[in-house]
C-alpha positions as CSV (number, residue, x, y, z in Angstrom):
1,M,7.0,14.8,-10.1
2,E,3.6,15.1,-11.5
3,T,3.6,11.1,-12.1
4,L,4.3,10.7,-8.6
5,K,1.6,13.0,-7.5
6,K,-0.8,10.9,-9.6
7,I,0.3,7.7,-8.3
8,F,0.6,8.6,-4.9
9,P,-1.9,11.3,-4.1
10,L,-2.0,10.7,-0.3
11,S,1.8,11.2,0.1
12,F,1.5,14.8,-1.2
13,R,-1.6,15.8,0.6
14,R,-0.7,15.1,4.4
15,T,2.4,16.7,4.9
16,D,1.9,20.2,6.6
17,S,2.1,19.1,10.0
18,V,3.5,16.2,12.1
19,A,-0.1,15.4,13.1
20,N,-1.2,14.9,9.6
21,L,2.0,13.0,8.7
22,I,1.1,10.5,11.2
23,V,-2.5,10.3,10.0
24,G,-1.4,9.7,6.5
25,I,1.0,7.0,7.4
26,L,-1.6,5.3,9.7
27,I,-3.9,5.4,6.6
28,Y,-1.4,3.7,4.6
29,V,-0.9,1.1,7.3
30,L,-4.6,0.4,7.7
31,A,-5.2,0.0,4.2
32,G,-2.2,-2.4,4.2
33,I,-3.8,-4.4,6.9
34,V,-7.4,-4.6,5.3
35,V,-6.1,-5.5,1.9
36,G,-3.7,-8.2,3.2
37,A,-6.6,-9.6,5.4
38,L,-8.9,-9.7,2.3
39,I,-6.1,-11.3,0.1
40,W,-5.4,-14.0,3.0
41,L,-9.2,-14.8,3.2
42,A,-9.3,-15.4,-0.5
43,T,-6.2,-17.4,-0.4
44,A,-7.6,-19.6,2.4
45,I,-11.1,-19.9,0.7
46,T,-9.4,-21.0,-2.7
47,G,-6.7,-23.2,-0.9
48,W,-8.8,-26.3,-1.0
49,L,-8.9,-26.4,-4.9
50,P,-6.0,-28.5,-5.9
51,L,-4.9,-27.0,-9.2
52,V,-7.0,-23.8,-9.6
53,G,-6.4,-22.8,-5.9
54,G,-2.6,-23.0,-6.6
55,I,-2.8,-20.8,-9.4
56,I,-5.0,-18.4,-7.8
57,G,-2.8,-18.4,-4.5
58,W,0.2,-17.7,-6.6
59,A,-1.7,-14.6,-8.3
60,L,-2.9,-13.4,-5.0
61,G,0.7,-13.5,-3.6
62,V,1.9,-11.3,-6.6
63,V,-0.8,-8.9,-6.0
64,S,-0.2,-8.8,-2.3
65,T,3.5,-8.2,-2.9
66,L,2.6,-5.2,-5.2
67,I,0.3,-3.5,-2.8
68,E,3.1,-4.0,-0.2
69,V,5.6,-2.1,-2.2
70,Y,3.0,0.6,-3.1
71,I,2.5,1.1,0.6
72,V,6.0,1.2,1.5
73,A,6.8,3.6,-1.2
74,G,3.8,5.7,-0.3
75,I,5.0,6.1,3.4
76,V,8.7,6.8,2.1
77,I,7.4,9.5,-0.2
78,Q,5.3,11.0,2.3
79,I,8.1,11.3,4.7
80,L,10.5,12.7,2.0
81,V,7.8,15.4,1.1
82,F,7.5,16.3,4.7
83,A,11.3,16.5,5.2
84,K,11.2,18.8,2.1
85,V,13.6,16.4,0.2
86,I,10.9,16.2,-2.5
87,K,9.5,19.3,-3.4
88,D,5.5,19.3,-3.9
């Protein structure tokens, strides 16, 4: 449980009321939108490079997928902590 608290600190902080739960979920969603936009911009900038752009685009795709998984897992953990399925 301590490992989850270290990896997903926001999921365990904002669980005392419905309003805080919604704010915590919105923080995750907004972080995902910002990071997604930055990755899209970096991919668009490097897209015109023939070989290097492909490699960088692939790496950015992997990073984007990992960030999306982190965000979804954080939201799910936050809901489970709020519902008292996971004890904090």
